[in-house]
N, C-alpha and C positions, 0 to 999 in steps of 0.2 A: 504494500500500500504506500507508505511513506518511507523513503530511504535515507533522507537527510533532513533533519529538523533544525530550524534556526529558532533559538529562544533569545528574546531581547530582555536584558536585565539592567536595572538601574540601582540595584541593591536594596530597594525598598521592600518592606514586608510583603506587599502584594506581588511584586515581581519575583520574590523568593518562592511564593506559592506557585507561580507560573513555571519557575525552574523545576520545582519538585514534580509538577505534572508533566512537563516536557521530558524529564528523565524517565519517569514511569512509562510514558507513551513510547519513547525511544527503546526502552528495555523490552516492552511487550512486542514491538515491531522489529526488533533487532536493527534499528536504524542508527545512523551516525548523528551526533548532536553538535551543533555549532552554537556556541554561547557568544552573544554580541553585546557590547556596551558601546554606546555612542557618546563621545566626549566632545563638548563644545570647542570650537576652534580658538576662541579667545574670550577673556572675561569682558562682559559688557556692563555698563552702568545704566540703570534705568532712572536715575535721579535727574531731576530738572537741572540743567546747567552742566551736566556730565562731570564726573570726577575724573581728573587726569590720573592715569596709571602709567608708571614708568615701564620702559621696555623690559627691564630686569624683573620687575614684579609680574608682568604679563608672562614672561618665560617661566618664572617660578610657579605661577598658578597653573599654567598649561601642563607643566611637568607633573605637578601634584595631581591634577585631574587624570592624566594619562596613567600614572602609577596606581591610583585608586581604581580606575576602570580596569586595568590589567589584573589587579588583585581580585576583583569581582569575578571576572570571567575565568581566571585561573582556578578559583574555588569551585565554580560550576564544572569546569573540566575535570577537576580531581574527583568531585562527587560522582560525575558520570562514569569516569574510569573505574571508580570503586564498585560500580554496578556492572562492570564488564563491557561498557560501551566504548566505541571509538568516539572521541570528542576533540573539538578544536576550540581554542579560546581566541576571540577576535575583538580588537578595539579599533574603532574607526573615529576619525575626527570630522565633525560636521555640526553646523548650527541648525541644519534641517534634519531633525531626528527621524521622522517618518520616511523621508526620502533615503536617508542613509540605511535604514532597516531594509527597505525594499531593494536597494542597490546591493547590499550584502547578501540578501537571499538569492539574487540573480548571480552574483559573482561566485558564490559557493555552491551554486546549483541545488539549492534547498527546495524541497517540494511541499513544505509546510512551515509557516511562521507561527510561533506561540508567543502570545503577549498577555499582559495583564491590563485590566481597565478598572478605573475607580468607579465607573458607572454613574458619573455626574450627569445631571439632567438640567435642562432649562438654562437660566442665566449663568450658573456656575460653569457649565460646559462651554458656553459662549465666551466667558471671560477667561477661563483657564485654558481653553483649547483641549484638544485630544489628539495626541500622536497616534493612539490606537485607532481612533475613528478614521483618521487620515489613511493609515495603512489599510484598514478594512475596506475603505471606499475605493482606493486606487491600486491596490496590489493585484497583480495577475497570479500571484502565488496564493493558495488557500491560507486562511488565517484562522487560528483557534484563539478565541478571546476568553480569558478567565477572570472571574471577579472574586 
């Protein structure tokens, strides 16, 4: 059925639930697992007047985010391998999270994307946005959404 499953994680409790489900599904199907974390390209300030950040500070923050992202996907890879699965840990840099998830699914030839959703409705969804909703609406790869 599915041979390579991509699971997107941001380290949140909800995405950890998606990781556990993806590992269970991959185990049942004897599929390979690709763990993905999307790291922002650079820190942005949303304060009026913008706060200036030095290039050294930008570099430090980007390195910290990449290190934390790699640790997240490495932990998923180790958990999957402990279950006897073939697993890959992938970190990609992008400010367009949903697009990066879909691109990673194509690049790694995944035939299923597993993601978590907070299930926000109404104005909260409009204000906070939904990367999961974007992937669900635009992906050509099937998407399994967990709450």
